[in-house]
C-alpha positions in Angstrom: 46.2 93.6 26.7 43.1 91.4 26.1 44.3 89.5 23.1 46.5 87.3 25.2 43.8 85.8 27.4 41.5 85.4 24.4 44.1 83.5 22.4 44.9 81.3 25.5 41.2 80.5 25.9 40.9 79.5 22.2 44.0 77.3 22.4 42.6 75.6 25.5 39.3 74.8 23.8 41.1 73.5 20.8 43.2 71.1 22.9 40.1 70.0 24.8 38.3 69.1 21.6 41.3 67.3 20.3 41.6 65.4 23.6 37.9 64.4 23.5 38.2 63.3 19.9 41.2 61.2 20.8 39.5 59.7 23.7 36.5 58.9 21.5 38.7 57.3 18.9 40.4 55.3 21.5 37.1 54.2 22.9 35.9 53.1 19.5 39.1 51.3 18.8 38.9 49.5 22.2 35.3 48.6 21.5 36.2 47.1 18.2 39.0 45.1 19.8 36.6 44.1 22.6 34.0 42.9 20.1 36.3 41.2 17.6 38.9 39.7 19.9 38.3 39.9 23.6 34.6 38.9 23.7 34.1 37.5 20.2 33.4 33.9 21.4 30.8 35.1 24.0 29.1 37.4 21.6 29.0 34.9 18.8 27.5 32.4 21.2 24.8 34.9 22.2 24.0 35.7 18.6 23.7 32.0 17.7 21.3 31.5 20.6 19.1 34.1 19.1 19.3 33.1 15.5 20.8 29.6 15.2 18.4 26.7 15.6 18.7 22.9 15.4 15.6 21.8 13.5 14.2 18.4 12.6 13.7 17.5 9.0 10.8 15.1 8.4 11.4 11.8 6.7 9.2 10.7 3.8 7.2 7.6 4.7 7.5 4.7 2.3 4.7 3.9 0.0 2.5 0.8 0.4 1.6 -0.7 -3.0 -0.3 -3.7 -4.3 1.5 -6.5 -6.1 1.5 -4.5 -9.4 2.8 -1.3 -7.8 -0.5 0.5 -7.6 -0.4 2.8 -4.5 -2.5 1.8 -1.5 -0.9 4.3 0.9 1.1 7.4 0.0 2.4 10.4 1.8 1.5 14.0 0.8 3.0 17.3 2.0 1.2 19.2 4.6 2.1 21.9 7.1 1.6 22.6 10.8 0.9 26.2 12.0 2.5 27.0 15.4 3.3 29.9 17.7 5.4 30.8 20.7 2.8 31.9 23.3 5.4 34.1 25.0 5.9 36.2 21.8 2.7 35.9 19.8 0.7 39.1 19.9 -1.5 39.2 16.8 -3.9 42.1 16.5 -7.6 41.8 15.7 -7.3 42.0 11.8 -4.6 39.4 11.9 -6.7 37.1 14.0 -9.6 37.5 11.7 -7.4 36.6 8.7 -6.2 33.5 10.6 -9.8 32.6 11.5 -10.7 32.7 7.8 -7.9 30.5 6.7 -7.6 28.0 9.6 -11.3 27.9 10.5 -10.5 28.4 14.2 -12.7 30.7 16.3 -10.8 33.8 17.4 -11.8 33.3 21.0 -10.4 29.7 20.9 -7.1 31.0 19.6 -6.8 33.7 22.2 -7.7 31.3 25.1 -5.2 28.7 23.8 -2.3 31.2 23.6 -3.2 32.8 26.9 -3.4 29.4 28.7 -0.1 28.2 27.5 1.6 31.6 28.1 0.7 31.3 31.7 2.2 27.8 31.8 5.4 29.2 30.4 5.2 27.1 27.2 7.1 28.3 24.2 5.5 26.1 21.6 1.9 25.2 20.7 0.2 24.1 17.5 -2.6 26.2 16.2 -3.5 23.7 13.5 -2.0 20.7 11.9 -2.5 19.0 8.5 -2.8 22.3 6.7 -2.6 22.0 2.9 0.3 23.7 1.1 -2.1 26.2 -0.6 -3.5 27.4 2.8 0.0 27.4 4.3 1.2 29.7 1.6 -1.7 32.1 2.4 -0.9 32.0 6.1 2.8 32.8 5.3 1.8 35.8 3.2 0.0 37.3 6.2 3.5 37.9 7.7 2.2 37.7 11.3 5.1 38.0 13.7 6.0 34.9 15.7 3.6 32.7 13.6 5.5 29.7 12.1 5.0 26.9 9.6 6.5 23.4 9.9 6.6 21.0 7.0 5.2 17.5 7.6 3.6 14.6 5.8 0.2 13.1 5.9 -0.9 9.7 4.8 -3.4 9.3 1.9 -5.2 6.1 1.1 -6.5 6.0 -2.5 -8.7 2.9 -2.1 -10.4 4.2 1.1 -12.7 1.7 2.7 -11.8 -1.1 0.3 -8.4 -1.8 1.9 -8.9 0.1 5.2 -8.6 -2.8 7.7 -5.6 -4.3 5.9 -3.5 -1.2 5.4 -4.6 0.5 8.6 -3.7 4.2 9.2 -1.2 6.5 10.9 -1.7 9.1 13.6 -1.2 12.9 13.2 2.6 12.3 13.8 2.6 9.9 10.8 3.2 6.8 13.0 1.4 3.6 12.2 -1.6 2.8 14.5 -3.4 -0.1 12.9 -2.9 -2.7 10.2 0.2 -3.0 8.1 1.0 0.6 8.9 1.6 -0.5 12.4 3.1 -3.9 11.7 5.8 -2.4 9.3 6.1 1.0 10.9 9.8 0.9 11.4 10.3 -0.2 7.8 8.0 2.5 6.4 8.9 5.4 8.7 12.5 6.0 7.9 14.6 8.4 10.1 14.1 12.1 10.6 17.1 14.3 10.0 18.6 17.2 11.9 20.3 20.4 10.8 21.5 23.8 12.0 19.8 26.8 10.4 19.8 30.5 10.8 16.4 32.1 11.3 15.3 35.7 11.1 13.2 37.4 13.8 10.1 36.3 12.0 11.2 32.7 12.4 11.9 32.2 8.7 14.9 30.1 7.7 17.4 32.3 5.9 20.4 30.0 5.7 21.3 26.3 6.2 24.4 26.0 8.3 25.2 22.4 8.7 23.5 19.0 8.4 23.9 17.1 11.7 22.1 13.9 10.4 20.7 13.2 7.0 17.1 12.2 6.8 16.5 8.7 5.6 13.2 8.1 3.7 11.2 5.0 4.6 11.2 1.9 2.5 8.3 1.0 0.2 6.2 -2.1 1.0 5.0 -4.2 -1.9 2.0 -6.4 -0.9 0.7 -9.6 -2.3 -2.7 -8.0 -2.5 -4.2 -7.5 -6.0 -6.1 -4.2 -6.0 -8.5 -5.4 -8.7 -9.5 -8.6 -6.8 -9.6 -6.6 -3.6 -12.2 -4.2 -5.0 -14.2 -7.1 -6.5 -14.3 -9.0 -3.2 -15.2 -5.9 -1.2 -18.0 -5.0 -3.5 -19.5 -8.5 -3.6 -19.1 -9.0 0.2 -20.8 -5.6 0.9 -23.7 -6.6 -1.3 -23.9 -10.0 0.4 -23.9 -8.5 3.9 -26.5 -5.9 2.9 -28.8 -8.3 1.1 -28.8 -10.8 4.0 -29.0 -8.0 6.7 -26.0 -9.5 8.3 -23.8 -8.0 11.0 -20.5 -8.3 9.2 -18.5 -10.4 6.7 -15.0 -11.3 5.6 -13.4 -12.7 2.5 -9.9 -14.1 1.9 -8.5 -15.1 -1.5 -5.3 -17.1 -1.6 -3.0 -18.2 -4.4 -2.7 -21.9 -3.6 0.4 -22.3 -5.6 2.5 -19.6 -3.8 0.7 -19.0 -0.5 0.3 -15.3 -1.3 -2.8 -13.5 0.1 -4.4 -11.9 -2.9 -7.3 -10.3 -1.0 -8.4 -9.7 2.6 -11.8 -7.8 2.6 -14.1 -7.0 5.4 -17.4 -5.2 5.7 -18.5 -2.9 7.4 -15.4 -0.8 6.9 -14.3 2.8 7.5 -12.6 5.7 5.7 -8.9 5.9 6.8 -8.6 9.3 5.1 -10.8 10.7 7.8 -8.5 10.1 10.8 -10.7 8.4 13.5 -10.8 9.8 17.0 -10.8 6.3 18.6 -10.8 2.6 17.9 -14.1 1.0 16.9 -15.3 -2.4 15.6 -15.2 -1.4 12.0 -11.4 -0.9 12.1 -10.8 -4.6 12.9 -9.4 -6.9 10.3 -12.1 -9.5 11.1 -10.5 -12.0 8.7 -7.6 -12.5 11.2 -9.0 -11.2 14.5 -12.6 -12.6 14.8 -13.0 -16.2 15.9 -16.0 -18.4 15.0 -17.0 -22.0 14.9 -16.7 -23.1 11.3 -19.5 -25.6 11.2 -19.7 -28.0 8.3 -16.7 -26.6 6.5 -14.7 -28.8 8.9 -16.3 -31.9 7.4 -13.9 -31.7 4.5 -11.1 -32.5 7.0 -13.2 -35.1 8.8 -13.6 -36.9 5.5 -9.9 -36.5 4.8 -9.1 -38.0 8.1 -11.4 -41.0 7.3 -9.7 -41.5 3.9 -6.2 -41.1 5.5 -7.0 -43.9 7.9 -7.2 -46.4 5.1 -10.4 -47.7 6.5 -12.6 -45.8 4.1 -12.8 -44.8 0.4 -15.1 -42.1 -1.2 -17.5 -44.9 -2.2 -17.7 -46.5 1.3 -21.4 -46.8 2.4 -22.8 -45.6 5.7 -26.3 -46.1 7.0 -27.7 -42.8 8.3 -31.2 -44.2 9.0 -33.3 -42.9 10.8 -31.7 -39.4 10.3 -30.6 -39.1 13.9 -28.1 -40.8 16.2 -27.9 -40.9 20.0 -24.3 -40.2 21.3 -24.2 -40.6 25.0 -27.0 -38.4 26.4 -27.2 -36.2 23.3 -28.8 -36.5 19.9 -27.1 -35.8 16.5 -29.5 -35.0 13.8 -29.5 -34.4 10.0 -31.1 -31.1 9.1 -33.3 -32.6 6.4 -34.4 -35.9 7.8 -33.6 -39.5 6.9 -31.3 -40.1 3.9 -30.8 -43.8 4.4 -27.6 -45.4 3.2 -25.1 -42.9 1.8 -21.6 -43.1 0.3 -18.9 -40.9 1.9 -19.1 -38.7 -1.2 -22.8 -38.3 -0.8 -22.4 -37.7 3.0 -20.2 -34.7 2.2 -22.4 -33.6 -0.7 -25.5 -33.2 1.4 -23.6 -32.4 4.6 -24.9 -35.3 6.8 -24.1 -34.9 10.5 -25.2 -38.4 11.3 -23.0 -39.9 8.5 -19.8 -38.0 9.4 -20.4 -38.7 13.1 -20.6 -42.5 12.5 -17.4 -42.4 10.5 -15.5 -40.4 13.1 -16.6 -42.5 16.0 -15.2 -45.6 14.2 -11.7 -44.1 14.2 -9.2 -43.5 17.0 -10.2 -40.4 18.9 -7.0 -38.5 18.2 -7.0 -39.2 14.5 -9.2 -36.2 13.5 -7.6 -33.8 16.0 -4.1 -34.7 14.6 -5.1 -33.9 11.1 -6.8 -30.6 12.1 -3.7 -29.6 14.0 -1.5 -30.5 11.0 -3.4 -28.3 8.6 -3.2 -25.3 10.9 -6.2 -25.1 13.1 -5.5 -23.8 16.6 -2.3 -21.9 15.5 -1.6 -18.5 14.0 -1.0 -18.2 10.2 2.0 -15.9 10.9 1.1 -13.5 8.1 2.6 -10.7 10.3 -0.7 -8.9 10.9 -1.0 -7.3 14.4 -3.8 -8.7 16.6 -4.1 -12.0 14.7 -5.8 -14.7 16.7 -4.5 -18.2 16.8 -7.8 -19.9 17.1 -8.8 -22.8 19.5 -8.3 -26.5 19.0 -8.7 -28.1 22.4 -7.3 -31.6 22.9 -8.8 -33.4 25.9 -6.9 -36.0 27.8 -10.0 -38.3 27.6 -12.3 -37.9 24.6 -16.0 -37.7 25.2 -17.8 -39.3 22.2 -20.2 -36.4 21.8 -17.3 -33.9 21.8 -15.6 -35.9 19.0 -18.9 -36.0 17.2 -19.4 -32.3 17.4 -15.8 -31.6 16.4 -16.4 -33.7 13.2 -19.0 -31.2 12.0 -17.4 -28.0 13.2 -18.2 -27.3 16.9 -15.7 -27.2 19.7 -13.1 -25.6 17.4 -12.7 -21.9 16.7 -10.9 -20.4 13.7 -10.5 -17.3 11.7 -11.4 -16.8 8.0 -7.6 -16.7 7.2 -7.0 -20.0 9.0 -9.9 -21.6 7.2 -8.7 -20.5 3.9 -5.1 -21.8 4.7 -6.5 -25.2 5.6 -8.3 -25.5 2.3 -5.2 -24.4 0.5 -3.5 -27.6 1.9 -6.1 -29.6 0.0 -5.6 -27.4 -3.1 -1.8 -28.0 -3.1 -1.8 -31.8 -2.9 -1.6 -31.9 0.9 1.3 -29.4 1.3 0.9 -26.6 3.9 2.7 -23.5 2.6 3.5 -20.4 4.5 1.1 -17.5 3.8 2.4 -14.1 2.9 0.9 -10.6 2.7 4.0 -9.5 0.9 4.6 -10.3 -2.8 7.1 -13.1 -3.2 8.9 -14.1 -6.4 9.6 -17.7 -5.5 7.2 -19.8 -3.4 8.9 -21.3 -0.4 8.8 -25.0 0.2 6.0 -26.3 2.3 5.3 -29.2 4.6 3.5 -32.4 3.5 0.7 -32.7 6.1 -1.9 -34.8 4.2 -1.2 -37.7 1.8 -1.1 -36.5 -1.8 -3.7 -39.1 -2.9 -6.0 -38.2 0.0 -5.9 -34.5 -1.0 -6.6 -35.3 -4.6 -9.6 -37.6 -3.7 -10.9 -34.8 -1.5 -11.0 -32.3 -4.4 -13.2 -34.8 -6.3 -15.4 -35.3 -3.4 -15.7 -31.6 -2.7 -16.6 -31.0 -6.3 -19.8 -32.9 -5.7 -20.9 -30.3 -3.2 -21.1 -27.7 -6.0 -22.6 -30.1 -8.5 -26.4 -30.7 -8.9 -27.8 -32.2 -5.7 -25.2 -30.6 -3.5 -25.6 -28.0 -0.8 -24.0 -25.2 -2.9 -25.2 -25.5 -6.5 -25.2 -21.7 -6.7 -21.5 -21.6 -6.1 -20.6 -23.1 -9.5 -18.7 -21.1 -12.0 -19.4 -21.7 -15.7 -16.5 -23.3 -17.5 -14.6 -24.4 -14.4 -14.5 -27.3 -12.1 -15.1 -25.9 -8.6 -14.7 -27.8 -5.3 -16.0 -26.4 -2.0 -17.9 -26.8 1.2 -20.7 -25.0 2.9 -20.9 -24.2 6.6 -23.7 -23.1 8.9 -23.0 -22.8 12.6 -25.0 -21.6 15.6 -23.4 -18.7 17.5 -22.8 -19.0 21.2 -24.7 -16.5 23.4 -25.1 -15.9 27.1 -27.2 -19.0 27.5 -25.5 -21.4 25.1 -26.1 -21.8 21.3 -28.8 -19.4 20.1 -30.9 -21.0 17.3 -31.6 -17.8 15.5 -28.0 -16.5 15.3 -25.8 -18.1 12.7 -22.4 -17.9 11.0 -22.7 -18.8 7.3 -19.7 -19.7 5.3 -18.4 -21.2 2.1 -14.8 -22.1 1.1 -14.0 -23.2 -2.4 -11.1 -24.1 -4.8 -10.8 -23.6 -8.5 -10.0 -24.8 -11.1 -10.0 -28.3 -9.7 -7.8 -29.8 -12.5 -4.9 -27.4 -11.6 -5.9 -25.7 -8.3 -4.9 -22.1 -8.3 -7.3 -20.2 -6.1 -8.9 -20.6 -2.7 -11.7 -18.3 -1.7 -13.2 -18.2 1.8 -16.4 -16.3 2.5 -17.7 -15.9 6.0 -20.9 -13.9 6.8 -21.8 -13.3 10.5 -25.4 -13.2 11.7 -27.5 -13.0 8.6 -31.0 -11.7 9.5 -32.9 -12.4 6.3 -35.0 -15.5 5.5 -31.9 -17.4 4.4 -29.1 -18.4 6.7 -27.5 -21.6 5.2 -24.0 -21.2 4.0 -24.9 -22.3 0.5 -27.6 -19.7 0.0 -25.9 -16.8 2.0 -22.1 -17.2 1.4 -22.3 -19.3 -1.8 -23.5 -16.6 -4.2 -20.8 -14.2 -2.8 -18.2 -16.9 -3.4 -19.5 -17.5 -6.9 -19.1 -13.9 -8.0 -15.7 -13.4 -6.4 -14.3 -16.7 -7.8 -15.7 -16.0 -11.3 -14.3 -12.5 -11.4 -10.9 -13.5 -10.0 -10.5 -16.3 -12.6 -11.3 -13.7 -15.3 -8.9 -11.1 -13.8 -6.0 -13.5 -13.6 -6.8 -14.9 -17.0 -6.9 -18.5 -15.7 -8.1 -20.8 -18.6 -11.3 -22.9 -18.2 -10.9 -26.6 -17.3 -14.5 -27.6 -17.9 -15.2 -26.4 -21.5 -17.9 -29.0 -22.1 -20.1 -27.1 -19.5 -19.7 -23.9 -21.5 -21.0 -25.3 -24.8 
């Protein structure tokens, strides 16, 4: 009688289990359908949000090279270490390991993460500009939610030698000064973007799709010659140090093409140690610092006299008694009474009285017009940021003393680059050519601003300055005819011209027979016993010109002087 209920109970349990299994199978089937069909788009979107990332790919910044392709600025691979403050929870051993590699105090890391966690930030840099070797060691620590980002950092092989010309970039590889700033868009290129899949550690495990290809920056080939640049910087530094001067600048031009072969300044700075702020040593003084050129202007005063047709290099001027009253002011010659002098001799000994008498005999605008034509008072347009245009004031009514002082270099302000360009006009038979900091294959045509014969006469006259009896005998180069002019000018202070502060300069051209090079040397505030342009800037010019002629293998044009 009991077997019937027992078998009924067993059958009931069997069907219950079967039912439960069937329901479970149906549930699993429905879940599969739900995941793969009904909610697939939603779930895929949620998964992508957790693993799919749109990342930026850094563009390689273009190289800056000298005219021969020697690198002056190149990009090297570095990494940035960053974390998500909301997720980063490194323990003590991990923090100690990071401290050892990144050289960041543990307390500073903890404070940084804590502060930005409270602000709700999801991204902070722990350290940037980490070398690939250190980055690899950081990666091997496998610290959760610690990430690496590939970037590029600028390296400047020539350091201080080209610092003010090349400039530097900031930590984001954007140009801040110099040519890095002027040509930033050309050098920088364009960053790319791509979709990637990352694992929970933040490592990229798969590239999905490139949204935009990165475009590397373009290279920039300069007119600068690294060999001449180094020579000029070395000799300028020695000249500034020997004369205890505040600063100095040198510009070397190729007179035939208008290319700038060298722009050197001292003191300088190391662009490989990224500066925290802008300071005086970062300025390219050759194009940013204005000064009164002093007697270097006399070359153009003399050219103005010859251009008038009223004078020749042999015209005689009486400079007795060594001083001249102009209005209420006195113009003096530095070394007393020289008597009657030819125009050539006036320039050779740099007579203020002689050049004043000549200029006062000509129409007032005659000198101003020539100075304007050769480029004083206007930018050289070499494309350098911060370049000054200089000052060449033209009064409506000329004061005789203002004209007199203009004739020997006061009342006009210029830069070293402008001064070099003006002398390049004399070197290129009176043609003003555009200057270029970029290498050019064909020299562009220039503008005739001085009569050809006048320019040729001026080279002969300026050669006497470097000859025996001139103010710059020390500037001569053995084996070459050299033309040039010294300049010594007082510096304006709070109470007018200060007689113990000077700007000493020398600008020269060589070889005179076929002019190729123009070298301008300007040294500010020499504090030694010497302060004249011939004795301060002249020796620096001589060494730079001699070395440059040798580097460029320019043949001698005065071989008799060698024997």
